[in-house]
C-alpha positions in Angstrom: -35.4 -10.0 -1.4 -31.5 -9.3 -2.7 -29.7 -12.9 -2.3 -26.7 -13.0 -0.5 -24.3 -12.8 -3.3 -25.8 -9.4 -3.5 -25.6 -9.2 0.0 -22.1 -10.2 1.0 -20.4 -8.6 -1.8 -22.1 -5.1 -1.1 -20.8 -5.1 2.8 -17.5 -6.1 1.4 -17.0 -3.2 -1.5 -18.5 -1.1 0.7 -16.3 -1.9 3.3 -13.1 -1.2 1.4 -14.3 1.8 -0.1 -14.8 2.8 3.4 -11.3 2.5 4.3 -9.9 4.4 0.8 -12.3 7.3 2.2 -11.0 7.0 5.4 -7.4 7.2 4.1 -8.0 10.7 2.2 -9.5 11.7 5.5 -6.8 11.5 7.3 -4.2 13.3 5.2 -3.4 16.4 5.9 -4.2 18.2 2.9 -7.3 17.4 0.5 -8.1 18.7 -2.9 -11.1 19.6 -3.5 -13.2 21.5 -6.7 -16.8 22.7 -7.4 -18.6 20.3 -9.1 -21.5 22.1 -12.1 -23.8 22.2 -9.5 -21.8 24.9 -7.3 -21.6 21.5 -4.4 -18.0 20.3 -3.3 -16.5 17.5 -4.4 -13.1 15.7 -3.1 -10.6 14.4 -4.8 -11.7 11.6 -2.5 -15.5 11.1 -3.6 -14.5 10.3 -7.2 -11.4 7.9 -5.8 -14.2 5.7 -3.5 -17.1 5.7 -6.4 -14.5 5.1 -9.1 -13.7 1.7 -6.9 -17.3 0.8 -6.0 -18.1 0.7 -9.4 -15.0 -1.4 -10.8 -16.0 -4.0 -7.9 -19.1 -3.9 -8.5 -18.9 -4.5 -12.1 -16.5 -7.7 -11.8 -19.4 -9.7 -9.7 -22.5 -8.1 -11.4 -21.6 -6.7 -15.0 -24.8 -6.0 -16.3 -26.5 -4.2 -13.2 -26.5 0.0 -14.2 -25.4 2.7 -11.6 -26.6 5.6 -10.2 -24.1 7.1 -8.7 -23.4 11.3 -7.6 -20.5 12.1 -9.1 -20.9 10.0 -12.2 -24.4 11.5 -13.5 -23.7 13.9 -15.5 -22.9 12.6 -18.9 -26.4 10.6 -19.4 -28.7 11.4 -21.4 -32.4 11.4 -19.4 -33.8 7.8 -21.5 -30.3 6.3 -19.4 -31.9 7.9 -15.9 -34.8 6.5 -16.8 -34.2 3.1 -18.0 -31.9 2.5 -14.9 -34.7 3.2 -12.2 -36.8 0.8 -13.8 -34.3 -1.9 -14.2 -34.4 -5.2 -12.6 -31.8 -4.2 -10.4 -29.6 -1.2 -10.4 -27.3 -0.1 -7.6 -27.2 3.8 -6.1 -24.3 4.8 -4.7 -23.2 7.9 -2.7 -19.5 7.7 -2.2 -19.1 10.3 0.6 -22.5 11.7 2.1 -21.4 14.8 3.9 -18.3 16.0 1.4 -18.5 19.2 3.3 -18.2 17.4 7.3 -15.3 15.6 5.2 -13.1 18.3 3.8 -13.6 20.1 7.3 -12.1 17.1 9.0 -15.9 16.3 11.0 -16.5 12.8 11.4 -19.9 12.3 10.4 -20.0 11.4 6.9 -20.6 7.6 5.0 -20.4 5.5 2.1 -23.8 4.6 1.3 -24.7 1.9 -1.2 -28.3 0.9 -2.2 -29.8 -2.0 -4.5 -32.8 -1.0 -6.2 -35.4 -3.7 -8.0 -37.6 -2.3 -10.0 -37.4 1.1 -8.3 -37.7 0.0 -5.0 -35.0 0.1 -2.4 -34.5 -3.2 -1.1 -30.5 -3.7 0.3 -28.8 -1.2 1.7 -25.3 -0.8 3.5 -24.1 2.3 5.1 -20.7 2.6 6.8 -19.2 5.6 9.0 -15.5 4.6 8.7 -14.5 7.9 11.0 -17.7 7.4 13.1 -17.0 4.1 15.7 -16.0 1.9 12.0 -19.8 1.6 12.4 -21.7 -0.6 9.6 -25.3 -0.9 9.4 -27.0 -3.5 6.7 -30.1 -5.2 5.9 -30.6 -8.9 5.1 -33.9 -11.2 5.0 -33.8 -11.4 8.9 -33.8 -7.2 9.5 -31.7 -4.8 10.2 -28.2 -5.0 11.7 -25.8 -2.9 13.1 -21.6 -4.2 12.9 -18.8 -2.1 15.3 -15.6 -2.6 14.3 -16.4 -3.2 10.7 -13.3 -2.8 9.3 -11.9 -6.1 11.2 -15.0 -7.6 10.6 -16.7 -7.1 13.7 -19.4 -8.9 15.1 -23.0 -7.9 13.5 -25.9 -7.2 15.7 -29.5 -6.7 15.2 -30.8 -3.3 15.4 -34.2 -3.0 17.2 -36.6 -0.3 17.4 -36.7 1.9 20.0 -39.5 5.2 19.6 -38.9 8.1 20.7 -42.0 9.8 22.2 -44.1 12.5 20.6 -44.2 13.8 24.4 -40.6 14.2 24.9 -39.4 16.1 22.3 -37.5 13.9 20.2 -34.8 14.7 17.5 -35.9 16.1 13.9 -33.5 16.0 11.7 -33.1 18.1 8.6 -31.2 19.9 6.5 -29.7 23.4 6.5 -32.5 26.4 5.5 -34.9 23.7 6.5 -36.6 26.8 9.2 -36.2 29.4 6.3 -39.4 28.1 4.8 -41.0 25.7 6.7 -41.8 25.3 10.7 -43.4 22.4 12.5 -45.9 22.9 15.0 -44.6 20.0 17.7 -42.0 20.1 20.3 -38.7 18.7 19.2 -35.4 19.8 19.3 -33.5 20.3 15.6 -30.3 18.4 14.7 -28.1 19.6 11.5 -25.8 16.4 10.7 -24.5 17.9 7.7 -25.1 14.1 6.3 -28.6 13.2 4.8 -28.0 9.3 4.7 -27.5 9.9 9.0 -30.6 12.0 9.3 -32.7 9.7 7.5 -31.1 6.6 9.3 -31.7 8.0 13.1 -35.2 8.1 11.7 -36.2 5.1 10.5 -34.3 3.4 13.4 -36.0 5.8 16.0 -33.4 7.5 17.7 -34.8 10.6 16.0 -38.7 11.2 16.0 -38.4 12.1 12.2 -36.3 13.5 9.4 -37.2 16.1 6.5 -34.9 16.7 3.5 -35.1 18.0 0.3 -32.9 15.2 -1.0 -31.4 13.0 -4.4 -32.1 9.8 -5.1 -28.8 8.7 -3.0 -29.5 11.0 -0.4 -31.5 8.1 0.7 -31.8 4.9 -1.0 -29.8 2.5 1.6 -31.6 3.6 5.1 -35.1 3.7 2.8 -34.3 0.1 2.2 -34.1 -0.6 5.6 -37.6 1.4 6.5 -40.6 -1.2 5.5 -38.6 -3.7 8.9 -38.2 -0.8 10.8 -42.0 0.0 10.6 -40.8 3.9 9.8 -42.3 5.4 5.8 -41.3 8.4 3.7 -44.0 10.3 2.2 -43.8 13.5 0.8 -44.3 16.3 3.5 -47.3 18.2 2.2 -48.7 15.7 -0.2 -48.8 12.6 1.7 -47.4 10.0 -1.3 -46.1 6.9 -0.3 -42.3 6.7 -1.2 -41.2 3.0 -1.4 -41.3 2.3 -4.9 -40.2 5.5 -7.5 -41.1 6.3 -10.9 -38.8 8.4 -13.4 -42.0 11.3 -12.4 -40.7 11.3 -9.0 -37.3 13.1 -9.8 -35.7 15.9 -11.7 -34.0 13.7 -14.2 -33.0 17.1 -16.9 -29.2 17.0 -17.3 -29.6 20.1 -18.2 -30.0 21.1 -14.3 -27.4 19.2 -12.4 -28.0 20.6 -9.3 -31.7 19.1 -9.4 -30.7 16.0 -11.1 -32.2 13.1 -9.3 -34.0 15.4 -6.8 -37.0 13.9 -5.1 -39.5 16.6 -6.4 -41.4 17.4 -3.0 -40.5 17.9 0.2 -39.8 14.6 2.1 -40.4 13.5 5.9 -39.6 10.2 7.1 -40.8 8.8 10.5 -42.8 5.6 12.1 -46.0 4.5 10.4 -47.8 5.6 13.5 -46.9 8.8 13.5 -46.3 10.0 10.1 -49.2 11.6 9.7 -49.1 13.9 12.8 -45.9 15.0 12.1 -47.3 15.9 8.4 -50.0 17.8 9.7 -47.4 20.1 11.5 -46.1 21.1 8.9 -46.6 24.6 7.7 -44.5 26.7 4.3 -43.8 30.3 6.2 -45.3 33.0 4.7 
């Protein structure tokens, strides 16, 4: 598990980064452009990521970074070495950029620390959504409301929804064009992948399924083991708690797929993940 200096620094840096992003979010106008992969980039994404990298480098100068907005100018060998390094930061400065640009408060700043390919520390902050932060340490997963004012943190306990109760099923847009799930459920598309995974990990949703990049799930995946949840390949059943380079697309010439897991993922409670997986179907 990460030491206290890593945890405390990560919390403080994400809190400050969230306030930078929030200031952009509240502006009447925001500059945006399309990235090489045709996804949306706002000026807030770049400013927030640059701030996070600068601050973390001051405390941990030898840790490499895997960041959504700073990945396109690296060789494939760098990605492999970064993934397997003793410690690597993985960050998404604004997960839910489309929501952010549209004035929808469902977006977050997400930071994870990986140790030899395994996410061990996560910090997730929703500045515009109840000013709420989640982070983990040796004692479990914690929720901090009023995070900008360093509010009191409370431990998160798991409260799973029965499969008989039509639980929420968190998915990405386009999911039901390709897949079906033969279970009673209530589908939800939040536009924020980190939130989708977080809800499944905490038990607020029955499950989540994502075609995701590393930064989309690294932070909430660090919470999973302690919350009795797991991430697997939706069709192979492969456990995804620790990663190797072969688990991702790492060809820099394909920016849209860079750092994307090679298969559809499923996140659910340990006791129900196989039920969910067995209900998955690829549409004809």
